[in-house]
All heavy atoms as a GROMACS GRO file, in nm:
protein
  608
    1MET      N    1   0.526   1.940  -0.543
    1MET     CA    2   0.585   1.888  -0.423
    1MET      C    3   0.536   1.747  -0.389
    1MET      O    4   0.410   1.718  -0.409
    1MET     CB    5   0.548   1.996  -0.300
    1MET     CG    6   0.594   1.932  -0.171
    1MET     SD    7   0.616   2.039  -0.033
    1MET     CE    8   0.459   2.095   0.005
    2THR      N    9   0.628   1.656  -0.352
    2THR     CA   10   0.593   1.523  -0.319
    2THR      C   11   0.519   1.518  -0.184
    2THR      O   12   0.558   1.584  -0.091
    2THR     CB   13   0.721   1.440  -0.304
    2THR    OG1   14   0.790   1.452  -0.440
    2THR    CG2   15   0.685   1.288  -0.286
    3VAL      N   16   0.410   1.433  -0.178
    3VAL     CA   17   0.346   1.414  -0.061
    3VAL      C   18   0.369   1.269  -0.011
    3VAL      O   19   0.390   1.181  -0.101
    3VAL     CB   20   0.189   1.438  -0.066
    3VAL    CG1   21   0.157   1.579  -0.088
    3VAL    CG2   22   0.126   1.347  -0.173
    4TYR      N   23   0.376   1.248   0.116
    4TYR     CA   24   0.410   1.111   0.164
    4TYR      C   25   0.291   1.065   0.256
    4TYR      O   26   0.226   1.132   0.318
    4TYR     CB   27   0.536   1.123   0.249
    4TYR     CG   28   0.657   1.158   0.166
    4TYR    CD1   29   0.690   1.296   0.157
    4TYR    CD2   30   0.722   1.064   0.094
    4TYR    CE1   31   0.800   1.332   0.079
    4TYR    CE2   32   0.834   1.104   0.012
    4TYR     CZ   33   0.868   1.224   0.011
    4TYR     OH   34   0.978   1.268  -0.071
    5ARG      N   35   0.282   0.924   0.254
    5ARG     CA   36   0.181   0.855   0.346
    5ARG      C   37   0.233   0.723   0.375
    5ARG      O   38   0.287   0.650   0.289
    5ARG     CB   39   0.048   0.849   0.265
    5ARG     CG   40  -0.062   0.795   0.364
    5ARG     CD   41  -0.194   0.770   0.296
    5ARG     NE   42  -0.243   0.897   0.233
    5ARG     CZ   43  -0.342   0.896   0.151
    5ARG    NH1   44  -0.404   0.787   0.112
    5ARG    NH2   45  -0.390   1.007   0.096
    6SER      N   46   0.213   0.688   0.495
    6SER     CA   47   0.239   0.544   0.543
    6SER      C   48   0.102   0.463   0.555
    6SER      O   49   0.010   0.516   0.604
    6SER     CB   50   0.312   0.538   0.674
    6SER     OG   51   0.435   0.604   0.670
    7ILE      N   52   0.111   0.344   0.496
    7ILE     CA   53  -0.006   0.257   0.505
    7ILE      C   54   0.037   0.120   0.534
    7ILE      O   55   0.148   0.081   0.514
    7ILE     CB   56  -0.090   0.260   0.369
    7ILE    CG1   57  -0.008   0.192   0.254
    7ILE    CG2   58  -0.143   0.391   0.333
    7ILE    CD1   59  -0.089   0.164   0.132
    8ARG      N   60  -0.055   0.054   0.593
    8ARG     CA   61  -0.037  -0.096   0.623
    8ARG      C   62  -0.135  -0.170   0.528
    8ARG      O   63  -0.256  -0.141   0.522
    8ARG     CB   64  -0.070  -0.131   0.770
    8ARG     CG   65  -0.064  -0.279   0.790
    8ARG     CD   66  -0.061  -0.308   0.944
    8ARG     NE   67   0.073  -0.274   0.982
    8ARG     CZ   68   0.119  -0.271   1.120
    8ARG    NH1   69   0.039  -0.308   1.203
    8ARG    NH2   70   0.238  -0.237   1.140
    9ILE      N   71  -0.078  -0.263   0.458
    9ILE     CA   72  -0.165  -0.349   0.365
    9ILE      C   73  -0.170  -0.491   0.418
    9ILE      O   74  -0.074  -0.543   0.471
    9ILE     CB   75  -0.120  -0.344   0.227
    9ILE    CG1   76   0.028  -0.392   0.208
    9ILE    CG2   77  -0.137  -0.201   0.165
    9ILE    CD1   78   0.074  -0.408   0.071
   10GLN      N   79  -0.282  -0.554   0.403
   10GLN     CA   80  -0.299  -0.700   0.421
   10GLN      C   81  -0.340  -0.764   0.286
   10GLN      O   82  -0.433  -0.706   0.226
   10GLN     CB   83  -0.402  -0.730   0.530
   10GLN     CG   84  -0.404  -0.878   0.559
   10GLN     CD   85  -0.499  -0.904   0.666
   10GLN    OE1   86  -0.556  -0.823   0.742
   10GLN    NE2   87  -0.514  -1.046   0.700
   11LEU      N   88  -0.262  -0.861   0.242
   11LEU     CA   89  -0.290  -0.911   0.111
   11LEU      C   90  -0.273  -1.059   0.111
   11LEU      O   91  -0.207  -1.119   0.201
   11LEU     CB   92  -0.191  -0.850   0.008
   11LEU     CG   93  -0.041  -0.876   0.029
   11LEU    CD1   94   0.036  -0.868  -0.098
   11LEU    CD2   95   0.013  -0.777   0.131
   12PRO      N   96  -0.335  -1.131   0.016
   12PRO     CA   97  -0.315  -1.286   0.005
   12PRO      C   98  -0.167  -1.315  -0.013
   12PRO      O   99  -0.099  -1.240  -0.093
   12PRO     CB  100  -0.398  -1.314  -0.114
   12PRO     CG  101  -0.490  -1.199  -0.141
   12PRO     CD  102  -0.414  -1.083  -0.087
   13ASP      N  103  -0.118  -1.410   0.046
   13ASP     CA  104   0.023  -1.457   0.033
   13ASP      C  105   0.023  -1.560  -0.085
   13ASP      O  106   0.019  -1.674  -0.057
   13ASP     CB  107   0.070  -1.512   0.163
   13ASP     CG  108   0.220  -1.549   0.153
   13ASP    OD1  109   0.286  -1.486   0.072
   13ASP    OD2  110   0.264  -1.635   0.230
   14ARG      N  111   0.029  -1.505  -0.201
   14ARG     CA  112   0.044  -1.585  -0.323
   14ARG      C  113   0.119  -1.503  -0.428
   14ARG      O  114   0.127  -1.383  -0.424
   14ARG     CB  115  -0.098  -1.630  -0.371
   14ARG     CG  116  -0.188  -1.514  -0.417
   14ARG     CD  117  -0.314  -1.569  -0.476
   14ARG     NE  118  -0.395  -1.455  -0.520
   14ARG     CZ  119  -0.509  -1.410  -0.460
   14ARG    NH1  120  -0.551  -1.472  -0.353
   14ARG    NH2  121  -0.574  -1.311  -0.508
   15PRO      N  122   0.184  -1.581  -0.524
   15PRO     CA  123   0.256  -1.513  -0.621
   15PRO      C  124   0.182  -1.405  -0.698
   15PRO      O  125   0.058  -1.432  -0.737
   15PRO     CB  126   0.300  -1.628  -0.718
   15PRO     CG  127   0.294  -1.744  -0.628
   15PRO     CD  128   0.188  -1.722  -0.530
   16GLY      N  129   0.228  -1.287  -0.714
   16GLY     CA  130   0.164  -1.178  -0.803
   16GLY      C  131   0.086  -1.083  -0.719
   16GLY      O  132   0.052  -0.976  -0.766
   17SER      N  133   0.056  -1.109  -0.589
   17SER     CA  134  -0.021  -1.018  -0.511
   17SER      C  135   0.043  -0.883  -0.493
   17SER      O  136  -0.018  -0.774  -0.513
   17SER     CB  137  -0.049  -1.079  -0.367
   17SER     OG  138  -0.141  -1.186  -0.379
   18LEU      N  139   0.175  -0.885  -0.454
   18LEU     CA  140   0.245  -0.763  -0.440
   18LEU      C  141   0.266  -0.690  -0.573
   18LEU      O  142   0.260  -0.568  -0.579
   18LEU     CB  143   0.373  -0.788  -0.373
   18LEU     CG  144   0.450  -0.655  -0.325
   18LEU    CD1  145   0.369  -0.577  -0.241
   18LEU    CD2  146   0.583  -0.695  -0.257
   19SER      N  147   0.287  -0.762  -0.682
   19SER     CA  148   0.307  -0.694  -0.808
   19SER      C  149   0.180  -0.627  -0.856
   19SER      O  150   0.186  -0.520  -0.922
   19SER     CB  151   0.354  -0.794  -0.914
   19SER     OG  152   0.256  -0.890  -0.950
   20ALA      N  153   0.061  -0.676  -0.825
   20ALA     CA  154  -0.059  -0.601  -0.855
   20ALA      C  155  -0.072  -0.476  -0.785
   20ALA      O  156  -0.118  -0.377  -0.838
   20ALA     CB  157  -0.180  -0.696  -0.827
   21ILE      N  158  -0.023  -0.468  -0.656
   21ILE     CA  159  -0.024  -0.347  -0.584
   21ILE      C  160   0.074  -0.250  -0.641
   21ILE      O  161   0.038  -0.133  -0.662
   21ILE     CB  162   0.015  -0.379  -0.435
   21ILE    CG1  163  -0.111  -0.444  -0.372
   21ILE    CG2  164   0.050  -0.249  -0.356
   21ILE    CD1  165  -0.085  -0.507  -0.238
   22THR      N  166   0.195  -0.294  -0.672
   22THR     CA  167   0.298  -0.202  -0.731
   22THR      C  168   0.252  -0.152  -0.862
   22THR      O  169   0.283  -0.036  -0.901
   22THR     CB  170   0.435  -0.272  -0.732
   22THR    OG1  171   0.429  -0.384  -0.818
   22THR    CG2  172   0.485  -0.307  -0.605
   23ALA      N  173   0.177  -0.232  -0.939
   23ALA     CA  174   0.126  -0.181  -1.073
   23ALA      C  175   0.032  -0.074  -1.051
   23ALA      O  176   0.034   0.031  -1.125
   23ALA     CB  177   0.067  -0.300  -1.152
   24SER      N  178  -0.059  -0.077  -0.954
   24SER     CA  179  -0.155   0.023  -0.931
   24SER      C  180  -0.081   0.151  -0.885
   24SER      O  181  -0.116   0.269  -0.929
   24SER     CB  182  -0.258  -0.023  -0.828
   24SER     OG  183  -0.341   0.087  -0.804
   25LEU      N  184   0.013   0.131  -0.799
   25LEU     CA  185   0.091   0.253  -0.754
   25LEU      C  186   0.166   0.324  -0.873
   25LEU      O  187   0.161   0.443  -0.886
   25LEU     CB  188   0.193   0.212  -0.640
   25LEU     CG  189   0.128   0.155  -0.512
   25LEU    CD1  190   0.236   0.100  -0.420
   25LEU    CD2  191   0.052   0.268  -0.445
   26ALA      N  192   0.238   0.242  -0.951
   26ALA     CA  193   0.309   0.293  -1.057
   26ALA      C  194   0.221   0.369  -1.164
   26ALA      O  195   0.257   0.472  -1.217
   26ALA     CB  196   0.390   0.184  -1.127
   27ALA      N  197   0.101   0.310  -1.186
   27ALA     CA  198   0.008   0.371  -1.282
   27ALA      C  199  -0.037   0.520  -1.242
   27ALA      O  200  -0.071   0.595  -1.323
   27ALA     CB  201  -0.114   0.279  -1.293
   28HIS      N  202  -0.021   0.542  -1.108
   28HIS     CA  203  -0.059   0.681  -1.058
   28HIS      C  204   0.064   0.755  -1.018
   28HIS      O  205   0.044   0.860  -0.949
   28HIS     CB  206  -0.159   0.665  -0.943
   28HIS     CG  207  -0.285   0.602  -0.992
   28HIS    ND1  208  -0.307   0.465  -0.988
   28HIS    CD2  209  -0.388   0.666  -1.040
   28HIS    CE1  210  -0.437   0.446  -1.035
   28HIS    NE2  211  -0.486   0.563  -1.066
   29GLY      N  212   0.181   0.707  -1.059
   29GLY     CA  213   0.302   0.790  -1.025
   29GLY      C  214   0.348   0.786  -0.881
   29GLY      O  215   0.411   0.875  -0.833
   30VAL      N  216   0.299   0.685  -0.803
   30VAL     CA  217   0.327   0.666  -0.659
   30VAL      C  218   0.452   0.581  -0.645
   30VAL      O  219   0.463   0.473  -0.705
   30VAL     CB  220   0.214   0.610  -0.586
   30VAL    CG1  221   0.250   0.592  -0.439
   30VAL    CG2  222   0.091   0.696  -0.610
   31ASP      N  223   0.550   0.632  -0.571
   31ASP     CA  224   0.678   0.560  -0.549
   31ASP      C  225   0.672   0.488  -0.404
   31ASP      O  226   0.629   0.550  -0.310
   31ASP     CB  227   0.798   0.659  -0.551
   31ASP     CG  228   0.930   0.592  -0.542
   31ASP    OD1  229   0.945   0.482  -0.585
   31ASP    OD2  230   1.012   0.666  -0.476
   32ILE      N  231   0.727   0.366  -0.397
   32ILE     CA  232   0.743   0.308  -0.274
   32ILE      C  233   0.876   0.350  -0.225
   32ILE      O  234   0.982   0.305  -0.280
   32ILE     CB  235   0.733   0.148  -0.282
   32ILE    CG1  236   0.598   0.105  -0.341
   32ILE    CG2  237   0.761   0.085  -0.153
   32ILE    CD1  238   0.591  -0.047  -0.366
   33VAL      N  239   0.879   0.430  -0.120
   33VAL     CA  240   0.999   0.481  -0.061
   33VAL      C  241   1.058   0.371   0.030
   33VAL      O  242   1.175   0.356   0.039
   33VAL     CB  243   0.975   0.608   0.011
   33VAL    CG1  244   1.096   0.665   0.090
   33VAL    CG2  245   0.915   0.717  -0.078
   34ARG      N  246   0.964   0.299   0.106
   34ARG     CA  247   1.021   0.199   0.195
   34ARG      C  248   0.907   0.086   0.202
   34ARG      O  249   0.786   0.121   0.201
   34ARG     CB  250   1.038   0.256   0.334
   34ARG     CG  251   1.098   0.153   0.431
   34ARG     CD  252   1.126   0.224   0.565
   34ARG     NE  253   1.162   0.115   0.655
   34ARG     CZ  254   1.227   0.138   0.772
   34ARG    NH1  255   1.257   0.267   0.802
   34ARG    NH2  256   1.250   0.048   0.853
   35LEU      N  257   0.944  -0.038   0.220
   35LEU     CA  258   0.855  -0.143   0.232
   35LEU      C  259   0.910  -0.235   0.348
   35LEU      O  260   1.023  -0.273   0.348
   35LEU     CB  261   0.845  -0.231   0.108
   35LEU     CG  262   0.744  -0.350   0.114
   35LEU    CD1  263   0.676  -0.368  -0.017
   35LEU    CD2  264   0.803  -0.479   0.163
   36ASP      N  265   0.824  -0.258   0.452
   36ASP     CA  266   0.862  -0.347   0.556
   36ASP      C  267   0.764  -0.461   0.569
   36ASP      O  268   0.639  -0.434   0.578
   36ASP     CB  269   0.865  -0.266   0.696
   36ASP     CG  270   0.970  -0.166   0.697
   36ASP    OD1  271   1.086  -0.191   0.666
   36ASP    OD2  272   0.936  -0.048   0.741
   37VAL      N  273   0.822  -0.583   0.576
   37VAL     CA  274   0.731  -0.688   0.591
   37VAL      C  275   0.704  -0.702   0.735
   37VAL      O  276   0.800  -0.726   0.826
   37VAL     CB  277   0.798  -0.825   0.533
   37VAL    CG1  278   0.714  -0.946   0.560
   37VAL    CG2  279   0.819  -0.816   0.393
   38VAL      N  280   0.576  -0.697   0.780
   38VAL     CA  281   0.536  -0.711   0.914
   38VAL      C  282   0.515  -0.851   0.962
   38VAL      O  283   0.554  -0.890   1.067
   38VAL     CB  284   0.405  -0.619   0.941
   38VAL    CG1  285   0.357  -0.633   1.091
   38VAL    CG2  286   0.435  -0.474   0.910
   39SER      N  287   0.438  -0.926   0.883
   39SER     CA  288   0.404  -1.060   0.917
   39SER      C  289   0.364  -1.140   0.792
   39SER      O  290   0.316  -1.085   0.699
   39SER     CB  291   0.294  -1.078   1.028
   39SER     OG  292   0.174  -1.036   0.968
   40GLN      N  293   0.386  -1.269   0.800
   40GLN     CA  294   0.333  -1.370   0.695
   40GLN      C  295   0.283  -1.485   0.772
   40GLN      O  296   0.365  -1.563   0.840
   40GLN     CB  297   0.438  -1.396   0.601
   40GLN     CG  298   0.405  -1.488   0.490
   40GLN     CD  299   0.413  -1.628   0.515
   40GLN    OE1  300   0.491  -1.680   0.596
   40GLN    NE2  301   0.324  -1.709   0.471
   41GLU      N  302   0.151  -1.507   0.775
   41GLU     CA  303   0.098  -1.618   0.842
   41GLU      C  304  -0.013  -1.680   0.762
   41GLU      O  305  -0.099  -1.618   0.709
   41GLU     CB  306   0.039  -1.574   0.981
   41GLU     CG  307   0.137  -1.525   1.081
   41GLU     CD  308   0.071  -1.478   1.209
   41GLU    OE1  309  -0.036  -1.521   1.235
   41GLU    OE2  310   0.134  -1.398   1.275
   42GLY      N  311   0.006  -1.811   0.740
   42GLY     CA  312  -0.095  -1.881   0.661
   42GLY      C  313  -0.117  -1.828   0.523
   42GLY      O  314  -0.024  -1.825   0.447
   43GLN      N  315  -0.236  -1.789   0.497
   43GLN     CA  316  -0.274  -1.741   0.364
   43GLN      C  317  -0.261  -1.594   0.343
   43GLN      O  318  -0.294  -1.546   0.228
   43GLN     CB  319  -0.422  -1.784   0.336
   43GLN     CG  320  -0.444  -1.931   0.337
   43GLN     CD  321  -0.380  -2.003   0.220
   43GLN    OE1  322  -0.380  -1.958   0.103
   43GLN    NE2  323  -0.328  -2.123   0.248
   44SER      N  324  -0.218  -1.515   0.437
   44SER     CA  325  -0.199  -1.368   0.423
   44SER      C  326  -0.064  -1.316   0.473
   44SER      O  327  -0.005  -1.375   0.549
   44SER     CB  328  -0.328  -1.293   0.488
   44SER     OG  329  -0.311  -1.314   0.627
   45ALA      N  330  -0.038  -1.200   0.424
   45ALA     CA  331   0.082  -1.121   0.464
   45ALA      C  332   0.039  -0.977   0.492
   45ALA      O  333  -0.059  -0.927   0.451
   45ALA     CB  334   0.178  -1.120   0.343
   46VAL      N  335   0.120  -0.921   0.581
   46VAL     CA  336   0.096  -0.783   0.618
   46VAL      C  337   0.223  -0.701   0.595
   46VAL      O  338   0.334  -0.751   0.642
   46VAL     CB  339   0.059  -0.763   0.775
   46VAL    CG1  340   0.040  -0.621   0.807
   46VAL    CG2  341  -0.080  -0.836   0.791
   47ASP      N  342   0.219  -0.594   0.516
   47ASP     CA  343   0.334  -0.512   0.491
   47ASP      C  344   0.305  -0.360   0.520
   47ASP      O  345   0.190  -0.318   0.498
   47ASP     CB  346   0.361  -0.521   0.334
   47ASP     CG  347   0.403  -0.657   0.294
   47ASP    OD1  348   0.452  -0.738   0.377
   47ASP    OD2  349   0.387  -0.686   0.172
   48ASP      N  350   0.404  -0.294   0.567
   48ASP     CA  351   0.393  -0.149   0.580
   48ASP      C  352   0.460  -0.080   0.464
   48ASP      O  353   0.577  -0.117   0.425
   48ASP     CB  354   0.455  -0.106   0.707
   48ASP     CG  355   0.380  -0.140   0.836
   48ASP    OD1  356   0.259  -0.179   0.816
   48ASP    OD2  357   0.433  -0.140   0.945
   49LEU      N  358   0.396   0.015   0.406
   49LEU     CA  359   0.456   0.092   0.289
   49LEU      C  360   0.469   0.236   0.321
   49LEU      O  361   0.371   0.293   0.378
   49LEU     CB  362   0.373   0.070   0.164
   49LEU     CG  363   0.327  -0.072   0.119
   49LEU    CD1  364   0.238  -0.059   0.002
   49LEU    CD2  365   0.460  -0.141   0.079
   50TYR      N  366   0.574   0.294   0.294
   50TYR     CA  367   0.590   0.443   0.302
   50TYR      C  368   0.600   0.492   0.152
   50TYR      O  369   0.682   0.452   0.078
   50TYR     CB  370   0.721   0.485   0.378
   50TYR     CG  371   0.739   0.626   0.395
   50TYR    CD1  372   0.642   0.705   0.453
   50TYR    CD2  373   0.858   0.692   0.355
   50TYR    CE1  374   0.663   0.838   0.476
   50TYR    CE2  375   0.879   0.828   0.369
   50TYR     CZ  376   0.777   0.898   0.429
   50TYR     OH  377   0.798   1.035   0.449
   51LEU      N  378   0.496   0.572   0.115
   51LEU     CA  379   0.473   0.608  -0.025
   51LEU      C  380   0.499   0.753  -0.044
   51LEU      O  381   0.468   0.831   0.038
   51LEU     CB  382   0.323   0.567  -0.061
   51LEU     CG  383   0.282   0.429  -0.035
   51LEU    CD1  384   0.129   0.418  -0.066
   51LEU    CD2  385   0.364   0.335  -0.124
   52GLY      N  386   0.551   0.784  -0.167
   52GLY     CA  387   0.570   0.918  -0.206
   52GLY      C  388   0.487   0.934  -0.343
   52GLY      O  389   0.488   0.851  -0.431
   53ALA      N  390   0.419   1.054  -0.355
   53ALA     CA  391   0.334   1.073  -0.472
   53ALA      C  392   0.330   1.220  -0.503
   53ALA      O  393   0.353   1.308  -0.425
   53ALA     CB  394   0.195   1.022  -0.448
   54PRO      N  395   0.290   1.254  -0.629
   54PRO     CA  396   0.279   1.385  -0.677
   54PRO      C  397   0.166   1.468  -0.607
   54PRO      O  398   0.171   1.591  -0.600
   54PRO     CB  399   0.264   1.382  -0.826
   54PRO     CG  400   0.221   1.242  -0.853
   54PRO     CD  401   0.261   1.155  -0.741
   55SER      N  402   0.063   1.391  -0.551
   55SER     CA  403  -0.044   1.458  -0.488
   55SER      C  404  -0.119   1.357  -0.397
   55SER      O  405  -0.108   1.235  -0.417
   55SER     CB  406  -0.148   1.516  -0.588
   55SER     OG  407  -0.207   1.409  -0.666
   56GLU      N  408  -0.207   1.403  -0.313
   56GLU     CA  409  -0.288   1.323  -0.221
   56GLU      C  410  -0.391   1.252  -0.313
   56GLU      O  411  -0.418   1.137  -0.285
   56GLU     CB  412  -0.363   1.408  -0.119
   56GLU     CG  413  -0.283   1.459  -0.006
   56GLU     CD  414  -0.234   1.347   0.094
   56GLU    OE1  415  -0.314   1.246   0.093
   56GLU    OE2  416  -0.146   1.372   0.157
   57ASP      N  417  -0.433   1.319  -0.419
   57ASP     CA  418  -0.533   1.251  -0.507
   57ASP      C  419  -0.472   1.130  -0.579
   57ASP      O  420  -0.540   1.025  -0.588
   57ASP     CB  421  -0.584   1.355  -0.618
   57ASP     CG  422  -0.688   1.303  -0.696
   57ASP    OD1  423  -0.790   1.247  -0.646
   57ASP    OD2  424  -0.678   1.302  -0.822
   58ALA      N  425  -0.338   1.144  -0.615
   58ALA     CA  426  -0.273   1.028  -0.682
   58ALA      C  427  -0.260   0.918  -0.591
   58ALA      O  428  -0.287   0.801  -0.630
   58ALA     CB  429  -0.139   1.073  -0.739
   59LEU      N  430  -0.232   0.939  -0.467
   59LEU     CA  431  -0.227   0.836  -0.358
   59LEU      C  432  -0.358   0.765  -0.343
   59LEU      O  433  -0.368   0.645  -0.341
   59LEU     CB  434  -0.182   0.895  -0.225
   59LEU     CG  435  -0.030   0.916  -0.205
   59LEU    CD1  436  -0.006   1.009  -0.090
   59LEU    CD2  437   0.040   0.787  -0.186
   60ASP      N  438  -0.459   0.847  -0.329
   60ASP     CA  439  -0.601   0.798  -0.311
   60ASP      C  440  -0.641   0.707  -0.428
   60ASP      O  441  -0.691   0.601  -0.412
   60ASP     CB  442  -0.703   0.909  -0.280
   60ASP     CG  443  -0.676   0.969  -0.153
   60ASP    OD1  444  -0.625   0.908  -0.057
   60ASP    OD2  445  -0.720   1.089  -0.139
   61ARG      N  446  -0.616   0.755  -0.550
   61ARG     CA  447  -0.658   0.675  -0.660
   61ARG      C  448  -0.585   0.549  -0.674
   61ARG      O  449  -0.630   0.441  -0.709
   61ARG     CB  450  -0.640   0.762  -0.793
   61ARG     CG  451  -0.746   0.870  -0.807
   61ARG     CD  452  -0.733   0.945  -0.941
   61ARG     NE  453  -0.624   1.047  -0.921
   61ARG     CZ  454  -0.519   1.056  -1.006
   61ARG    NH1  455  -0.512   0.975  -1.119
   61ARG    NH2  456  -0.425   1.143  -0.987
   62ALA      N  457  -0.451   0.549  -0.641
   62ALA     CA  458  -0.370   0.428  -0.646
   62ALA      C  459  -0.421   0.325  -0.544
   62ALA      O  460  -0.432   0.208  -0.585
   62ALA     CB  461  -0.221   0.464  -0.624
   63ILE      N  462  -0.445   0.368  -0.428
   63ILE     CA  463  -0.492   0.275  -0.322
   63ILE      C  464  -0.632   0.222  -0.357
   63ILE      O  465  -0.658   0.113  -0.332
   63ILE     CB  466  -0.492   0.346  -0.177
   63ILE    CG1  467  -0.351   0.376  -0.148
   63ILE    CG2  468  -0.567   0.255  -0.081
   63ILE    CD1  469  -0.330   0.467  -0.025
   64ARG      N  470  -0.721   0.308  -0.412
   64ARG     CA  471  -0.852   0.258  -0.453
   64ARG      C  472  -0.837   0.148  -0.565
   64ARG      O  473  -0.928   0.067  -0.596
   64ARG     CB  474  -0.942   0.366  -0.500
   64ARG     CG  475  -1.004   0.452  -0.385
   64ARG     CD  476  -1.113   0.544  -0.434
   64ARG     NE  477  -1.078   0.629  -0.540
   64ARG     CZ  478  -1.036   0.754  -0.532
   64ARG    NH1  479  -1.021   0.810  -0.419
   64ARG    NH2  480  -1.002   0.826  -0.640
   65GLY      N  481  -0.725   0.157  -0.642
   65GLY     CA  482  -0.704   0.059  -0.749
   65GLY      C  483  -0.658  -0.078  -0.702
   65GLY      O  484  -0.638  -0.168  -0.788
   66PHE      N  485  -0.633  -0.096  -0.571
   66PHE     CA  486  -0.594  -0.226  -0.524
   66PHE      C  487  -0.713  -0.328  -0.544
   66PHE      O  488  -0.822  -0.291  -0.537
   66PHE     CB  489  -0.558  -0.219  -0.371
   66PHE     CG  490  -0.437  -0.146  -0.343
   66PHE    CD1  491  -0.400  -0.112  -0.208
   66PHE    CD2  492  -0.346  -0.096  -0.439
   66PHE    CE1  493  -0.293  -0.042  -0.168
   66PHE    CE2  494  -0.232  -0.025  -0.413
   66PHE     CZ  495  -0.202  -0.004  -0.274
   67HIS      N  496  -0.676  -0.454  -0.562
   67HIS     CA  497  -0.779  -0.560  -0.564
   67HIS      C  498  -0.862  -0.565  -0.441
   67HIS      O  499  -0.818  -0.528  -0.331
   67HIS     CB  500  -0.710  -0.689  -0.592
   67HIS     CG  501  -0.643  -0.706  -0.731
   67HIS    ND1  502  -0.639  -0.823  -0.786
   67HIS    CD2  503  -0.590  -0.621  -0.813
   67HIS    CE1  504  -0.582  -0.809  -0.911
   67HIS    NE2  505  -0.551  -0.684  -0.918
   68SER      N  506  -0.979  -0.617  -0.457
   68SER     CA  507  -1.072  -0.623  -0.347
   68SER      C  508  -1.030  -0.708  -0.226
   68SER      O  509  -1.073  -0.700  -0.117
   68SER     CB  510  -1.214  -0.664  -0.393
   68SER     OG  511  -1.206  -0.790  -0.444
   69ASP      N  512  -0.937  -0.800  -0.258
   69ASP     CA  513  -0.880  -0.888  -0.149
   69ASP      C  514  -0.763  -0.830  -0.070
   69ASP      O  515  -0.704  -0.895   0.007
   69ASP     CB  516  -0.845  -1.027  -0.200
   69ASP     CG  517  -0.746  -1.023  -0.320
   69ASP    OD1  518  -0.700  -0.923  -0.358
   69ASP    OD2  519  -0.714  -1.130  -0.364
   70VAL      N  520  -0.735  -0.699  -0.101
   70VAL     CA  521  -0.628  -0.625  -0.026
   70VAL      C  522  -0.693  -0.519   0.055
   70VAL      O  523  -0.781  -0.446   0.008
   70VAL     CB  524  -0.531  -0.558  -0.134
   70VAL    CG1  525  -0.432  -0.474  -0.060
   70VAL    CG2  526  -0.460  -0.663  -0.218
   71THR      N  527  -0.656  -0.514   0.185
   71THR     CA  528  -0.710  -0.399   0.273
   71THR      C  529  -0.586  -0.311   0.290
   71THR      O  530  -0.466  -0.352   0.311
   71THR     CB  531  -0.755  -0.451   0.404
   71THR    OG1  532  -0.663  -0.524   0.474
   71THR    CG2  533  -0.882  -0.541   0.384
   72ALA      N  534  -0.608  -0.183   0.294
   72ALA     CA  535  -0.515  -0.076   0.322
   72ALA      C  536  -0.560   0.019   0.420
   72ALA      O  537  -0.678   0.061   0.419
   72ALA     CB  538  -0.485  -0.005   0.195
   73GLN      N  539  -0.484   0.048   0.521
   73GLN     CA  540  -0.516   0.139   0.629
   73GLN      C  541  -0.406   0.237   0.645
   73GLN      O  542  -0.285   0.199   0.657
   73GLN     CB  543  -0.537   0.073   0.762
   73GLN     CG  544  -0.657  -0.010   0.781
   73GLN     CD  545  -0.664  -0.062   0.919
   73GLN    OE1  546  -0.595  -0.162   0.952
   73GLN    NE2  547  -0.758  -0.009   0.999
   74PRO      N  548  -0.442   0.371   0.646
   74PRO     CA  549  -0.334   0.469   0.685
   74PRO      C  550  -0.286   0.447   0.826
   74PRO      O  551  -0.360   0.404   0.914
   74PRO     CB  552  -0.399   0.608   0.664
   74PRO     CG  553  -0.534   0.572   0.619
   74PRO     CD  554  -0.563   0.431   0.624
   75PHE      N  555  -0.161   0.481   0.852
   75PHE     CA  556  -0.113   0.472   0.991
   75PHE      C  557  -0.182   0.550   1.085
   75PHE      O  558  -0.202   0.508   1.208
   75PHE     CB  559   0.038   0.504   0.996
   75PHE     CG  560   0.125   0.388   0.981
   75PHE    CD1  561   0.117   0.300   0.871
   75PHE    CD2  562   0.224   0.361   1.068
   75PHE    CE1  563   0.190   0.188   0.854
   75PHE    CE2  564   0.307   0.248   1.057
   75PHE     CZ  565   0.292   0.165   0.954
   76SER      N  566  -0.246   0.656   1.045
   76SER     CA  567  -0.324   0.743   1.141
   76SER      C  568  -0.434   0.662   1.207
   76SER      O  569  -0.472   0.680   1.316
   76SER     CB  570  -0.369   0.877   1.080
   76SER     OG  571  -0.457   0.836   0.970
   77GLU      N  572  -0.497   0.571   1.128
   77GLU     CA  573  -0.617   0.495   1.169
   77GLU      C  574  -0.556   0.377   1.263
   77GLU      O  575  -0.616   0.350   1.368
   77GLU     CB  576  -0.682   0.430   1.063
   77GLU     CG  577  -0.769   0.526   0.979
   77GLU     CD  578  -0.842   0.460   0.862
   77GLU    OE1  579  -0.854   0.332   0.872
   77GLU    OE2  580  -0.893   0.531   0.783
   78LEU      N  581  -0.438   0.330   1.242
   78LEU     CA  582  -0.382   0.232   1.316
   78LEU      C  583  -0.335   0.278   1.458
   78LEU      O  584  -0.339   0.208   1.557
   78LEU     CB  585  -0.258   0.163   1.249
   78LEU     CG  586  -0.292   0.093   1.120
   78LEU    CD1  587  -0.158   0.061   1.049
   78LEU    CD2  588  -0.362  -0.034   1.149
   79LEU      N  589  -0.285   0.402   1.462
   79LEU     CA  590  -0.237   0.468   1.584
   79LEU      C  591  -0.342   0.537   1.656
   79LEU      O  592  -0.305   0.584   1.773
   79LEU     CB  593  -0.117   0.556   1.544
   79LEU     CG  594   0.001   0.484   1.476
   79LEU    CD1  595   0.107   0.582   1.438
   79LEU    CD2  596   0.059   0.369   1.566
   80GLY      N  597  -0.448   0.564   1.598
   80GLY     CA  598  -0.556   0.639   1.672
   80GLY      C  599  -0.534   0.786   1.667
   80GLY      O  600  -0.592   0.862   1.747
   81ASP      N  601  -0.452   0.841   1.574
   81ASP     CA  602  -0.420   0.985   1.558
   81ASP      C  603  -0.535   1.049   1.486
   81ASP      O  604  -0.592   1.007   1.388
   81ASP     CB  605  -0.297   1.011   1.492
   81ASP     CG  606  -0.171   0.971   1.572
   81ASP    OD1  607  -0.189   0.930   1.686
   81ASP    OD2  608  -0.061   0.986   1.524
   0.00000   0.00000   0.00000
């Protein structure tokens, strides 16, 4: 059964940053169901991702595979749930 999670990422606004994230997601079988660009200011961008994966573990491993200059927060932390 597919599990879903929404996360907000902050990443450097430079060529290749998003492709590094998608490569980590793909390597763990995680699908981007939806991507919304929240903001782009100066040297960084903020995007919201709605992800689908075969398991919670696959989601966690994919997110841990992001480069150190990328921050990721689940929406539950952003909303205080």
